[in-house]
N, C-alpha and C positions, 0 to 999 in steps of 0.2 A: 273372796280379792286374790286378783290372779300373779303370779309369779312373775317377775321382770324386772328389769333398770328402769327406776324411775327416769320420766322423760325430763332432758334438759331444758328448764327456762329458758326465755330471752337475756334475762339478768345470769343466769348462770355462762351462758355463752360469751356475753359481753366479756365475764369475768376471767374466763379463759383464754380468750382472745383479745386484749384491750387494744390491740392497733388497730383493728377494724373498726373500732367504732369510730362512727359520723355521726352529723346533724344534719338537720334540714331535709332537701330535696337529695341528698346524695347517699341516705342512708340506704335506697333499693335502686341505685342507678351504678353502672359500670364505671370504673376512674375514667378519667379524659384519655390517658396513657397509658395504659397496663404496665408497659417497661420502665418507664419511670424519664428522669431526662438521660437518662444513659443510652435508653433505645431509641429517642429523637435524635440526638447526638449519631448514633452510631448511621441510622436513616440519612441523615445530613451527609456524612462522611461518606457514606457509599454512593448517591447523587452526584457528589461534586468528582469521586473517580471516575464513576460511568462517562460524565458529561467532559472531561479532561483528556479521557483515552476517544472520546468521538473527537476532540476537536484536532489531537494528536494524528489522524489517520484522515485529516482532510488535507488538499492539496489545492493550490490555486494556481490553474494554468492558462497559458493563453488560448484566446476563443480561437484561435488563428492555426490551421493544420497543415503541415504538407503533408501532401496527399501521397502516399506508398505505390510503384506500383499497381495493378489492378482494381484501383478503388476511383470509384468516377466524382465520390463526394466528400466532405467533411462530414456530415451526419452518419454515412455509409464508414467511416472509420471509428466516427465514436461509438455507434451500435457495438463492432468489431472489439473494440477496445472494452466496451462492458463485460461482454461473453469471454474474452479471453482472458482478461486479467481479473474477472468478477468484482469489477469495482462498478459503483453508481457515479451519475452526475447528479450535485446535491440543487444547486443553482447557478444560474447565468447573470454578470452585471458586466456591462462595458464591454472592456475589452477582455474581461476575465470570465473562468468559468470554474465553479469549485467542483471537485469531486474527492467521493470518499472511498479508500485504498484500504485493502485489508492489513490487518496488523502488520508492520515493520516497513513498510512501504515508504519513503519522504524523498521530499526534492532540497537537495543540497544546493546553497546558494552561497557561491564563494565569490570574493571581493570584487572578480573579475572573473570575466568568460561567464561560458553558456550556465543556465543553471541543470544541475544532473537530477531526475528521477530515478532513482534508486528503489530496486526490489528488496525483499526481506533478509536477501543474501549480499547485498551491496552491490549487485550489476547495475549497470546505467542501462536504460531500457529506454530515455528518452531524454532530450536535451531541448532548452530553448532559450530564446533571451530575454531580454530585461525592456527591450523598447516596447511603445504600445501596441506597435504591430507588428510584434513579434509571432512566430510559428510554431508549432511541437513538433519535434520531427523524432518519430520514433526509430528504434535502431534494431537492425536485423540479428539474430541470435551469431551467423556466422558472416564473413567480412573478409575481404584483403586488404591488409593492412602493411604500413612501412615501418621497416626498421631498423635503423640507423646506429653504426658503430663510430663512436664517437671519437676512437684514435684514429681511423684511415681515411672520416668525413663521406666514408662510402654507405650505400643503403642496400636492404635487401625487402624483399617483401615474403610475408606471411601469410596463409589462411587459418586464421584463429576462432575457435570455438568461442566464443565469448561468455556462453554460461558456465562453463569449467575453466576458462581458459587456458585449453590444452591447443597447441599449434598441429595443425593437422598436416598441412603440407607446407614445402617453402622454396624460395626461389634457386637457382642452381648457380647464379650470379651475383657479384654486387657491384652497383654501379652507383654514380653521383648523381644518376635521373632518379627519380622518386614519382612515387603513384602511379597514375596512368601513363606517365613517361618510361618508366622502367622498363627495361625489354623483356623481361619476364612477365609482366602484366595481362597479357592477353592468355600466356599458358593457364597459370593460377585463375584467373576467373573463368577459362573453359573449362580445368577441371573442378571449379565450384558448384558450377552451372550442371555438370553430368551428377556431380554426387548427392548435391541438394537441390533438385529444381525450384522448392517452393522458396528459397533462401532470400530473395527479394522481397519479400513480405515479413514484413516487424509482428506481425501478431500470430506468426507458425512457424513450427517446428520448436519453438520454447515447449520444457515439459512442463510446462503450468498452463500454458495456449492449449497443448494437446489433450491434457485433463480433461481442462473446460470441454473440447467439442466432443471427449467421449461420453 
């Protein structure tokens, strides 16, 4: 007789692990869910979270687009947006088109006034109205803005970097006239043209847009 430990019989094994005893066809089959109800709940919860995150990144925009300088068609603008903003177009219906943006981008819909499309840092990158024939208007990084003095009623002009809020240049005079009628409008517009020749393109000069081009 050979030395060694005796083999366990099936009855011995069942006695050691009674919780594994099953009857019928389940004796040799894998359980339907090896992780039990808890695993199923975890999977369902993860699916819901992922679906919610995906929906949170969807923004409904008007199908019309105000063409920026240098763009010949709406499709050309959409293609440039997709590349520069690293977003994608999902579906089109009637006067609306749905787009999926990166996390943090959102459309802020005030009670009145234009809807603001904001990036992850809160900077307004585009605006659009509520009407069925509304158009999406993309905003540039640099622009000449009016700045009013509430106490005097006069106003000045500034060249603002909208990505960080920095004022790069300002007018020398205060005037009751505003916008393009301000005496320093031409001077500041010329300065901006020289410093940033591409400033009229709302999909250029932004840090994320330039990174996307590289």
